[in-house]
C-alpha positions as CSV (number, residue, x, y, z in Angstrom):
1,X,0.0,0.0,0.0
2,X,3.0,2.3,0.3
3,X,3.6,2.3,-3.4
4,X,0.0,2.6,-4.5
5,X,-2.0,4.5,-1.8
6,X,-4.7,5.6,-4.3
7,X,-5.0,2.3,-6.1
8,X,-5.8,-0.1,-3.3
9,X,-8.2,-2.0,-5.5
10,X,-5.6,-2.7,-8.2
11,X,-3.1,-4.0,-5.6
12,X,-5.8,-6.3,-4.1
13,X,-6.7,-7.5,-7.6
14,X,-3.1,-8.4,-8.4
15,X,-2.8,-10.3,-5.1
16,X,-6.0,-12.3,-5.8
17,X,-4.7,-13.0,-9.3
18,X,-1.6,-14.5,-7.8
19,X,-3.8,-17.0,-5.9
20,X,-5.6,-17.8,-9.1
21,X,-2.3,-18.3,-11.0
22,X,-1.2,-20.7,-8.2
23,X,-4.3,-22.8,-8.7
24,X,-3.7,-22.8,-12.4
25,X,-0.2,-24.1,-12.0
26,X,-1.3,-27.0,-9.8
27,X,-4.3,-28.1,-11.8
28,X,-2.9,-30.2,-14.7
29,X,-2.1,-33.9,-14.3
30,X,0.3,-33.9,-17.3
31,X,1.7,-30.4,-17.0
32,X,2.4,-28.4,-13.9
33,X,3.0,-29.5,-10.3
34,X,0.8,-32.6,-10.4
35,X,2.4,-33.8,-13.6
36,X,5.8,-33.4,-12.0
37,X,4.8,-35.3,-8.9
38,X,3.3,-38.1,-11.0
39,X,6.5,-38.4,-13.1
40,X,9.2,-37.9,-10.4
41,X,7.5,-38.4,-7.0
42,X,6.8,-36.0,-4.1
43,X,10.3,-35.5,-2.6
44,X,11.9,-34.1,-5.8
45,X,8.9,-31.8,-6.2
46,X,9.5,-30.3,-2.7
47,X,13.1,-29.8,-3.4
48,X,12.4,-28.0,-6.8
49,X,9.5,-26.1,-5.4
50,X,11.6,-24.9,-2.4
51,X,14.4,-23.8,-4.7
52,X,12.1,-21.9,-6.9
53,X,10.5,-20.2,-3.9
54,X,13.9,-19.4,-2.4
55,X,15.1,-17.8,-5.7
56,X,11.8,-15.8,-6.0
57,X,12.0,-14.5,-2.5
58,X,15.6,-13.5,-2.7
59,X,15.1,-11.7,-6.0
60,X,12.0,-9.9,-4.6
61,X,13.9,-8.9,-1.4
62,X,16.7,-7.5,-3.5
63,X,14.3,-5.3,-5.4
64,X,12.5,-4.1,-2.3
65,X,12.8,-0.5,-1.3
66,X,10.7,2.3,0.1
67,X,8.7,4.5,-2.4
68,X,10.1,8.0,-3.1
69,X,9.2,10.7,-0.6
70,X,6.2,12.8,-1.5
71,X,5.5,16.3,-0.6
72,X,3.8,16.7,2.7
73,X,0.0,17.2,2.2
74,X,-1.5,20.5,3.0
75,X,-3.0,20.8,6.5
76,X,-6.7,20.7,6.5
77,X,-8.9,22.5,9.0
78,X,-10.9,20.4,11.4
79,X,-13.7,21.8,13.5
80,X,-13.8,20.6,17.1
81,X,-16.2,21.9,19.8
82,X,-16.8,25.2,17.9
83,X,-13.1,25.9,17.3
84,X,-11.0,25.2,14.2
85,X,-7.8,23.2,14.5
86,X,-5.4,22.5,11.7
87,X,-4.1,19.0,11.8
88,X,-2.2,16.8,9.3
89,X,-3.9,13.6,8.2
90,X,-3.1,10.8,10.7
91,X,-2.8,8.0,8.0
92,X,0.5,9.4,6.6
93,X,3.7,8.9,8.4
94,X,6.7,11.2,7.9
95,X,9.5,9.1,9.2
């Protein structure tokens, strides 16, 4: 959410698509994970799957960084008990 604060729906959709893609990979009996298990057995599958996950996680971790700093948002007035107070939005952290 740090990278796409205004496109939360898009980020959620990409995450759900990842789950769907995982189901697609595991579905085939001749191709995909089940085909690999049928041909080579379960232990080699776990080794290969673990290596693929490890490489993917390491590559993803190497690309991970914080988004560029944005300008501080303008303070907006907030009315409280008949007085106006200027406060910054609480959902944004500046540190």
